[in-house]
C-alpha positions as CSV (number, residue, x, y, z in Angstrom):
1,M,-104.4,-31.4,-75.0
2,Q,-104.3,-28.7,-77.6
3,I,-106.8,-25.8,-78.1
4,Q,-106.6,-23.8,-81.3
5,D,-108.3,-20.7,-82.7
6,G,-106.8,-19.4,-85.9
7,E,-103.4,-18.0,-85.1
8,H,-103.6,-18.7,-81.3
9,H,-103.2,-22.1,-79.7
10,M,-102.7,-23.4,-76.2
11,L,-101.0,-26.7,-75.5
12,I,-101.2,-28.5,-72.2
13,P,-98.6,-31.3,-72.4
14,D,-99.8,-33.6,-69.7
15,E,-100.2,-37.3,-70.6
16,E,-102.2,-38.1,-67.5
17,L,-104.6,-35.2,-68.1
18,A,-105.0,-36.2,-71.8
19,S,-105.9,-39.7,-70.8
20,L,-108.9,-38.7,-68.7
21,R,-112.3,-39.0,-70.3
22,S,-113.3,-35.6,-68.8
23,V,-110.7,-34.0,-71.0
24,E,-113.0,-34.6,-74.0
25,K,-115.6,-32.4,-72.2
26,L,-113.0,-29.8,-71.4
27,E,-111.8,-29.8,-75.0
28,V,-115.4,-29.2,-76.2
29,I,-115.8,-26.3,-73.7
30,C,-112.5,-24.8,-74.8
31,E,-113.2,-25.1,-78.5
32,D,-116.9,-24.3,-78.5
33,V,-117.8,-22.2,-75.4
34,L,-114.8,-20.0,-74.5
35,P,-114.4,-16.7,-76.1
36,K,-111.1,-16.5,-78.0
37,S,-111.1,-13.2,-79.8
38,L,-110.0,-10.1,-78.0
39,S,-113.3,-8.4,-78.8
40,D,-115.3,-11.4,-77.4
41,I,-113.2,-11.4,-74.2
42,R,-113.7,-7.7,-73.8
43,R,-117.5,-8.1,-74.1
44,L,-117.3,-10.8,-71.5
45,T,-115.4,-8.6,-69.1
46,V,-117.9,-5.8,-69.6
47,E,-120.7,-8.3,-68.8
48,L,-118.8,-9.5,-65.7
49,G,-118.3,-6.0,-64.5
50,R,-122.1,-5.3,-64.6
51,R,-123.0,-8.5,-62.7
52,R,-124.5,-7.9,-59.2
53,Q,-124.8,-11.6,-58.3
54,P,-122.1,-14.2,-57.9
55,L,-121.2,-16.3,-60.9
56,S,-122.6,-19.8,-61.2
57,W,-120.0,-22.5,-60.8
58,Q,-120.0,-23.1,-64.6
59,D,-119.6,-19.4,-65.4
60,F,-116.8,-19.2,-62.8
61,E,-115.0,-22.2,-64.4
62,R,-115.4,-20.8,-67.9
63,T,-114.0,-17.4,-66.8
64,V,-111.0,-19.1,-65.2
65,L,-110.4,-21.0,-68.4
66,T,-110.8,-17.8,-70.4
67,L,-108.2,-16.2,-68.2
68,V,-105.8,-19.1,-68.8
69,Y,-106.4,-18.9,-72.6
70,T,-105.8,-15.1,-72.4
71,T,-102.5,-15.4,-70.5
72,Q,-101.3,-18.1,-72.9
73,T,-102.2,-15.8,-75.8
74,L,-100.5,-12.9,-74.1
75,A,-97.3,-14.9,-73.7
76,A,-97.3,-15.6,-77.4
77,A,-98.1,-12.0,-78.5
78,S,-95.4,-10.5,-80.7
79,S,-96.1,-6.8,-80.8
80,Q,-96.2,-4.4,-77.9
81,Q,-99.7,-3.3,-78.9
82,Q,-100.9,-6.9,-78.8
83,K,-99.2,-7.5,-75.4
84,E,-100.9,-4.4,-73.9
85,A,-104.3,-5.4,-75.2
86,W,-104.1,-9.0,-74.0
87,T,-102.6,-7.8,-70.7
88,D,-105.6,-5.5,-70.2
89,A,-108.0,-8.4,-70.9
90,A,-106.2,-10.7,-68.5
91,V,-106.3,-8.0,-65.7
92,Q,-110.0,-7.4,-66.3
93,L,-110.8,-11.1,-66.1
94,F,-108.7,-11.4,-62.9
95,R,-110.5,-8.5,-61.3
96,A,-113.9,-10.0,-62.2
97,L,-112.9,-13.3,-60.6
98,Q,-111.5,-11.6,-57.6
99,K,-114.7,-9.6,-57.2
100,D,-116.7,-12.8,-57.5
101,L,-114.6,-14.5,-54.8
102,K,-114.9,-11.6,-52.4
103,S,-118.7,-11.6,-52.7
104,S,-119.1,-15.3,-52.0
């Protein structure tokens, strides 16, 4: 399964996963729903930081997938400035998920 956004892409080389019908749904979510730009991910982390209620299951899943995408992008970042920006985004997403898990 491959998820692309301009210069960034994430490849999950798993034949068994790729053969599942639910992967089509996952690909749609990854392509159309997840934020992929750093500015969109930062907006998401601000929104998550303001939340007072636990995330819905769908929002939790999307946030986890966004964290996975963010860490994949971080791993591919070439400049130190990009690495720092993507690291900060990954840390903020992790903290939001951790906060959500502690409240539930």
